[in-house]
N, C-alpha and C positions, 0 to 999 in steps of 0.2 A: 586242411581243405578236400574236401570225394577228390575221384579219380578225374570223375567230368568236368569240374574248374580244373584242375591242375592239365587237362591236357586243352584246356579253352586258351588260358594265358600260353600256353608254351605254343603254338599255334598263332597266338597277336602277338606275341614276342617276336619271332620268326617273318611274321606276315611285316610285320613294322622294321624289326633291324634289316634283314634279308634287302630289299628292294634298296635304302637307306644305303648302306656300305655295297653295295654293288653300282649307285649311282661313282663314287670316289673308288669304282672299279680297285675294290678294300674283296673280295672277294663271301661266299658265303659261308664260305669254315671262319671266319675272324665274326660274321655276325653275328649268329649263333652262338658261336664262346662269353659276343658281347653280352649277349640277350642273356647266357644264364648267367652273368655275373650280375642282373640288372635283377631280374627277381628271382633269386635266390639267398640264401642266408647273408650272406654277406651286397650285395644291396637291398632291394624289397623287400624280401623276406615274401612272398609270392607262397616259394613253394619253398619245405623246410627238409622232407624229408628224398635227400637229393640219392642216398646209398638207395634208396626203393627205384629211383630212378635211371640209378646204373644200372641197377639189375635188368630192370627192362631193355633200356637204351642198347645194350650188350649185344642185342638180338641184330641192330642197325652195322657196326663190324660185322660181326659174320652174313650178313649180308652184299655191304664193301669185297669181306674180303671175295668169298661166290664170284663175284665178276670181275674179282680181277684173275680168276682163276681162270674163267670164259677167254679174260683177252690175253694167256698165254698160248698161245697156242706149239707147238716145236719149228716149224718153221718160219714163223717169228723169231722166233727168238738164236735161228742161228743162222739167219740175215744180222741180224743186234749181235750177236756174239761177241765181240770185242767190244765196244761201249756197254754189253753188261755185263763177263762177268770177269774183264780183266779192270777199263776205269772204276764198274763196279766196286766189282771186287775193290781195289785197292782206297776210292774215297773210304768207302765202311772202315778198313781194316785203320788207316790212319787216323779218319778220324776217331774214332772209338778208340784209339790205343791214345791217343794225344788225349781227351777230353776225359779218360777215364783215370788219365793220371795226373791230367788236376784238380778230379774228386775225390781221388787218395788222400797227394799232398795239400790235400782241403779237411786232409781231417776223416773222411769216408771209407769203411771197410774196405780190403778187396777185390769182396768176388761184390756188393754191391757197387763201386765203383764201376768195375766193368760192365754193370749194366744198366750205371746210369752215361758210359763212356754212348753206348751203342745207343740207346734211347736218343741221346741231345743227336748221335752220327743223322739221323735220319732227319729229312730235309719234308713238305709238302708239294705232295705230285700235279695238285691238284691247283694247288697256288702257282707250282712254277711255269705248272705248260701256260695256263690262262696269264700268265704275266707275258709268256716271250709270243702265246699269238696278237694279243693286242699288239706286241711293238712290231708283229710282222718276224720276227728270228727263229721262227719254229723247223724252216730250212736251213739253218744255218745250223755248220758241225757243231760248233760248241751245244746249239741245244740238242741237236741227236746226241751228243755225249752224254747230255744230264740228262735226257730224256731214258736214253738206257740204263744210267747209273739209277735214277730214280727208281726205273723197273728191277734191277736186284736187286735194291731197296726194304722195296714191296718183297724179293721172298726171303733176301732175308729174316724178315719181322716179322714171317709167316713160321720160317724154323724156331725165333728162340718163343713165339708165341705156341708153339704147341712144346718147347721145353722147359716153360716155367710152371707146369706146375707141378715137378717132376722137383721145384726146386723149389717150391713151396712146401718144406718140410715144416716150416716154422706156422703154417698155417694151422697145422693138422694134421697133414694129409700121408702117410708111410709113406714111404721110398724104396725102393730095392728092386730088384731080382724080375720077381713078382709082378708089378703093375708093369717095366718096360715092357717083360715077354706080351700084356695085356694090351696096350699101349700098340706094337707091332701087330697083333690081331685083330684086329680092331683096321687097320691100315691094309694090312690084307683080304678083308673079307670086304672092305669099299672097292683099292681098287679090282677086286675078280665080281664082282657088284658093279660096277662102273664099267668093265669087259663086258659081259655077259650079259645082264641084266636087264642093262641101265635105259641102253634107243633100243630095243625093242618096247621098255612100256611107254619112252615116253613115244613113240608107235603108236603101238597103239590104244593111246591116251589122244593122238593126235586127229586117229584116225576117224573117232566120237563126232571132230572139228566142234567139239562143243571149249570153247575156253575158256571161261571160269574154271573147267574139269584140264586144261591143260597149268592154267597160273596156278591152280591147286596142289597140281605133279607136282612141280618147279619147287614150289617153298617147301611142298611133304618132302621133298632129296634132300631141301637144303639143312632144314628141322634135323632129319634126322640122321642123317652126318654127325650136323655139331651134337645130339643128342646119345650117340657114338662111343663119338669120341670123349663128352666131357662123362661120360662113363664107367672109361680108363685111363681116366684122369686128365685126359690129354686136353686142349683147346680147340673148343667148336669154334673157333675162326680155322683152327688150323685145316681142320676139316672140313667144313664151309671149300676150304682152300683145293681142298685134294680134288673134293669135288667139280669143283670149276677147272680143271685140271684134265679133268679125263674128259667134258663134252666141251672145250675151245677147239674139237675139228668134226664137232660134231655134224648137222645138216636144221640141228636145232638154236644153235649158240647162239644166234641172234632175234630168235624165237623166247628165247631164258631171258635173254636181256633186259628186253622189253616189260615181261611179265615183271621183273624185277625189281629193273631200276622204278618204279615208284615206292615201293619198299620201303627201300634200302636207300634214297632220299627224304625218306620223308624218319626212319626212323634212326639214320642218321647223322645226321640233324635234330635229334632227340636227344646222342648220345654227346652231341657238342655242346648245346645245350647244357644239360646235366655236365658235364667235362665242365663248362664256365662257370656253373654252381656250386661246385669241387674246391673249386677258386677263392684261394684266400685274397676279395684286392685285395684287406688288409693289412698284409705280406709286405704289399707294395709301401703305402702308406707309412707301414711302423720303422722297415728296412730297407726303404728310395738306393740306401750303398748299396748293401750287402744284393740288391734286384738291379741295378746297373749296372754295377760293375761286375755279375755274373753273364749278364747279354753283351758287354764290348765282352767280356772275354774267352768265350762263347763264340759268337761273331767272329769275332780277329784267330781264334782256332782253325775252327771249323773251318776256313777262308785258308790260311794257310796249309793246315793236312788235304782239304779238298786241289790249288794249286802244286800240290808234290805230288798229287795223284793221279794227275794232268798230263803232269810233264812225264811222270813216271810209266804214263800206257800214251806217250810218241807225240799228244799235243803242242801243238807252239806256245813262245811266252804271250801272247794274244788269245788263244785261246782257252789258253792253260788258265789267262785269269776271267776273260769270262768267264768260263765253268764255277772259276769258284766261288762268282759273286752270288750263282743263280743257285749252288747250293748251301751257304751261308746258311740262311736261318732252318729255323726248325720246322716240325709238323706234325700232318693227324696224328703216326700212329704215335708218334711221344707220348701222348693224351694216354693213345690206350696201351702204352705199356707203364706209366708212368702210376698209372687210375690201377693197374695188375698189381704192378712195385707196392702199391703200401696196402694192396688189401691180403697182401699172400705177405705183408710186412719186414719180405725184403728191401726194405729205404719206409723210413722215417715219414710220418705228416708229415715233419714243417717242414721236410726240406724239399718231400712231395710238391706243397704247400711253391715254394720258392722257384722248383723245376721247372711247374704249370706258368706260372706267370712268367718269365723266361721264354721259353717257350714260343705261350703270346706276341712277345713283343718282338720275337723275332719274327715274326710270321707277320709283323702289322709294320714292319723295320724294311724284308725281302724287298714289297716293292718297289721301292725304294731308293734301295740298294742295286736295285740293278736295273734302274736308271741312271742313277747317279755312274754308277760307272760306266755306262755302256759311252757316255759322253764324256769319261773322260776317255775312253779308248778313242771314240771320235777325234775330239783334244788330240791325243797322242801320236797318234795314223791317221790323218787329216787324209779323206780322199781324194783318188786323182780328177783334179777339173773332169764333169763331160767331155768326150769328142767333139769334136767341132760338127756340124750338119753335114752330111752329104749338098750339093749342088748337082739338083737335079741336071740332067741333059737335054735344051731346047734340039727337045724334036716335036715338038707342036699336037701334043696331045687331045684325041678329042676328048675324053672324060681324066677329071681329078678326084684321083680319090683319097679323102685325109683320112687318115686309121683305117688301118691295112690286118687287124680281127677277125673274128670268129664272122664278123657280120659284111666287114666289107673285102676281107677275103673271099666268103664267096662270091657278090659284085664281083670284083673282077675276074673272076675264076667264067663269069659268062660271060665277059666283056672279053676278055681271052678267047673262047671257043669260035665269038662271032669275028672276030681278026679288028677287035677296034682295039686305037692307040689309047693306052691309058696312060701317066704317074699315079705310081702310087705315095706318099707321104707316111712314115709311125714316129713316133715320137721313143719309142721302148727299142731300145737299140737288142736289148736282147731277138723279138716281134723278127725286126731287121736282117738279122743276125739266122733266126732258123729256120727263113722264106728266104732268104740268099743259099741254104743248103741246097734246093729244090732247083736253081736256076731260076729263082722268077727275080724278077730286076722291083727294089723297095727300097724308099729309097730315107732315109734315119731327118726326121727332119721336123719343127712344129709349125704343124698348117697355120698359128695363128697367127705368122708372121712372114710381116707387106710381104721382101724381103725374099725368102719361101716361095711364099704362090709366086710372085713375077719369074724368080728364075721356071719352074715349074712348066711353064710356061700359060700361065692365067689367065691374057690378056686374050689368049688366040682359043681355049680352048671354051668347047661349047657346054659343060655339066662340070659341076661340083659335086659328088655325092660323102657330102662330112658323115663320118662314120664311124665318128668318135668316141671313144668308149664315158669317155669324166663326162660331165654336162659342165663345169662351169668352161676346160676346154674346148669342149663343140659348139659354144655360143659367142667363144671370142672368132670365133675361126670366123662363121654366123655373117655374126657384123662384122668383120675383116674385109670381107668377104662383099658385100652387100654396098659395103663401102666407096671400098676399091672397085667396081668389076660388076658393075650395074644391070653389062650384056653378059649375067653367067647363070645359068642356071641352075639355080640347089634344090639341089635333093639331100633332108634330112634324115637324121640316123633318130629317136627320142626311145628316149628309156621310161619314161613313164607317164603319165597325163600331166601332168606341172612341167617338166621338160618342153613337150612337147605346146602347152600354152606361154610358155619365153623365147620359142623358134617363132612361134605366131607372133610375136610383139615384133622383131624385126620386122616382118613381112617372110619371111619364108613359108611358103601354103601348101608345097608339096611336103611333108612330113612324113615319117610311116613311122611306128609303134612296135616298137622292135617284135616282140610278142603277138601281138594283133591277130597277121594274118595261122599266124604257126597256130594259133589259139583259136582262131575262126577252122579251120581244116580239123583238127582234131572235133570239135563240137559237130561242124557236119556227119565228123563220120561216126561217131556216138548215131545221131539222129538216125543213118542206117543202120548203126546196130539193135538200138528202140527195132524197128520197123518201117520206120518214115519211107519212105520210094528213094532213092538218090535226086530224079530231077527235082521232089516238094522238100529234099533238104539241101540242091541246092538254091535250091530260091529262096527261102529261110536263114540263110548264112546269104545270102542279096538284101537283102530286106535290111535284116542285121545293117549289116558294115554301110549301108547306107543313109541307116538310121542314125549309130553313133557316132558319122561322118561329123551327118546334121548338127549333134548335139553336142558334136566337140567343137566346134563355131557358136552357140548360144551360151558352151555353159563360157568360155575364153573371151565374150562381152560382158560377161555376167561376173569375171572371176573375182570381185576384188570386195567385192560383197558377197559375203557369206552364206547369208538367207538368205537372198536371190539365186543363188548357187545352190543352194539345199533344194527351192523349191523347184527349179527348174533340173535338178537331174530328178526328184521325182513324178514330176509332171514326163517328164522324157520316159523314164513306167511305164509310165500308165497311159502314153501314147504305143509304144513299143508291143504292150502286152493288148492292145486294140487289133492296132495295123495288123497283128498274126490273127486273132481274132477271126476280123474278115480274110485272110485270105481262106483262115481255113472254112469257112463257111460257103464260100468263092468255090473254092473246092470240090463241097459237099454235092453245090448245087452242078458244078456241072459231070458231074460222076451216071453216067448212061444212064433210064431207071430200067428196070427188072419188071416186062409184065405178066401180070399173073397168069 
């Protein structure tokens, strides 16, 4: 199969696998690995030359480590120093030692066992952070410690990647003082270039304002540094990592990351596909007991060592258990290290195949393990019952504001400035505590509950402003108020057009789409910036607002019939263009004619 055909196979496998795995919250890394297993020699056999694919795909790892280097700002490391250097080092040391001893006990040579233990001690930064983000736990202490530990693992992996070529004497590369001096010299050259020449070079290229040239320069920096380190026997990935660190505090950091990201994503995906191709699925079929036994042993030992590391770092019992479940699985760098260890004959191919399958399965298990452990912790330490709702003072306010966040808070400030009495209700206890610190009167409670509306004075109030962020809670409150307080004027915030339709269904006619007015203000300013007179820009916005509000009512009547709704939308757009065209013709006709 030719190179173009292989690229087509890779792209097709990614297009099919990634959306499928994302749908089940398994992550893109697992999708690429599975795709590689399917199209590789152990699957359909569409691609057979795995070594050639791995050589190309290794550049994806180089770009990944350059981006990781860009993220390692010194200020960030200082702020996270305890999580990174204390918890991180303890986790890597404990896990590497325990897993290395297990590998040695199972027959591996001491040096090889140490390398295997380190490779298995690493966890998946992308996978763990994605799972914690989906669960809304990134701000919790165990997640912050896990992030710091994953960051330390990345740094440690860089050091091992740099040393691997020096350890690969068995692959025919000489090791000695000369090689070490060459490596040190390459590091000094890169540091000096980064300190004195790299930023001026990027500034010079940026001044050309040719984006392609800046992208080419970014790639040249990565490739040049990687090739220099490779030429002296060090890891290309380590060279790229050093280049990234040198630029971490530069003004070009974000632009460099944005330029590199597309190349990194595709080539890193290719690396994982190639890694999946190299995984012998037959190993699982031929030796299911060995694979599953190694998987259970790895998860158990990593969880125990992770718990011990967290406790030694000063974590609580619950936090240590949560941390242990976060880092129990394997990670992407294990594939990188195992592939390089096998290539350099530091680990035999059969062992590498077995460990790749084990790490892959551990990554599949990681999201399930984190979720199961969270449920266990919730059962073990049930959350305290929610605080009872406040009972508002019966001071007969003229206005009730349901929801006192970024939208309702502004309404409240305006009313307070006009000395208009209002009662504000908010379901978030954290928001209530925050607002009260500034001396504001705010009550904790669910505005959709009838008894709370009664207590807030809805029978005597004139206006109810529904500014609740949650759509369903907003609709419940509107329905309750319409049914029990028919004389109350209701003004409702709508998050979008669909929310507005559902409020109109309830008979709420005073609906404000939350970004509509601010968007019109920006549009008016844009028209003025483009040279339109201020009065004409203001009139254009007035016409658009009136037309869109009428269109909203027409679309509401047709919302159950999608075909009619689409036709009405197209007709509305054409009417709006015609309306503006007529307005422009009238403006031209009214201009004073200049006599010749």
